[in-house]
C-alpha positions in Angstrom: -41.6 -18.4 31.0 -40.1 -18.9 27.0 -37.1 -18.3 25.7 -37.2 -14.8 23.1 -34.1 -15.1 20.4 -33.2 -11.5 19.3 -31.0 -11.2 16.2 -27.6 -9.3 17.5 -26.8 -5.6 17.1 -25.5 -5.7 12.8 -27.6 -8.5 12.4 -28.7 -8.5 8.6 -31.1 -11.0 6.9 -29.0 -11.1 3.8 -26.1 -12.9 5.2 -26.6 -16.0 7.1 -24.2 -15.2 9.8 -24.5 -13.2 13.3 -22.5 -10.0 12.8 -19.3 -11.7 13.3 -18.5 -15.2 12.9 -14.7 -17.0 13.3 -14.8 -19.3 10.3 -11.2 -21.7 9.0 -9.0 -19.3 11.2 -10.7 -15.9 9.9 -14.0 -13.4 11.1 -16.6 -13.4 8.8 -18.3 -10.1 9.1 -21.4 -8.0 7.3 -20.6 -5.3 5.8 -23.2 -2.9 3.5 -23.7 -5.4 0.6 -20.7 -7.6 1.6 -19.3 -10.0 3.5 -15.6 -9.3 5.1 -13.2 -11.5 6.4 -11.2 -9.7 9.5 -7.6 -11.0 10.1 -8.1 -12.7 13.6 -4.6 -11.9 14.9 -5.1 -8.2 13.7 -8.6 -7.4 13.6 -8.2 -5.7 10.5 -10.5 -5.9 7.2 -8.7 -7.9 4.3 -9.2 -6.4 1.2 -11.2 -7.7 -1.8 -9.7 -8.5 -5.0 -10.3 -5.5 -6.1 -8.8 -3.3 -3.4 -5.5 -5.5 -3.7 -5.6 -5.0 -7.5 -6.2 -1.0 -7.1 -4.1 -0.5 -4.1 -0.8 -3.0 -6.4 -1.2 -0.7 -9.0 -1.0 2.5 -6.5 2.5 0.6 -5.4 3.7 0.4 -8.9 3.4 3.6 -9.7 5.0 5.2 -6.8 7.8 2.5 -7.8 8.0 3.8 -11.1 7.9 7.6 -9.5 10.6 6.5 -7.2 12.4 5.2 -10.1 12.1 8.1 -12.6 13.5 10.0 -9.7 16.6 8.2 -8.9 17.4 8.2 -12.2 17.1 11.6 -12.5 19.2 12.3 -9.4 21.9 9.8 -10.8 22.3 11.8 -13.6 22.2 15.4 -11.7 25.2 13.9 -10.0 27.1 13.2 -13.1 26.2 16.2 -14.3 28.0 17.8 -11.3 30.4 15.3 -11.1 32.0 16.5 -14.1 31.8 20.3 -13.5 34.7 19.0 -11.0 37.9 20.5 -11.7 40.2 17.6 -13.0 42.8 16.2 -11.3 45.0 15.8 -14.6 44.8 19.9 -15.1 46.1 21.8 -12.4 44.3 25.2 -12.5 41.1 24.5 -14.1 37.6 25.2 -12.2 34.5 23.5 -11.6 34.4 23.5 -15.5 36.1 26.3 -15.7 39.5 26.5 -18.4 42.1 27.5 -16.5 
């Protein structure tokens, strides 16, 4: 009986790789028109350069937002501290002259 070669599930003629190939300690897997790289330890897809840049921009925006919020809160704390009674002037209460 002759051997019949079948293509693995997920085989795409545009890629010369089967659905998953371990090469140089990485797993290559077709994904539409891309050949994606998976981390062999986690099995997670590594981002493309464009995806990594987009993610870095989002993280930078989050950091800037957090930094602005921290500055706003510091200013608010300073404003509230100025309203506290001055220990050098007895009788003064919360920003009102005594």
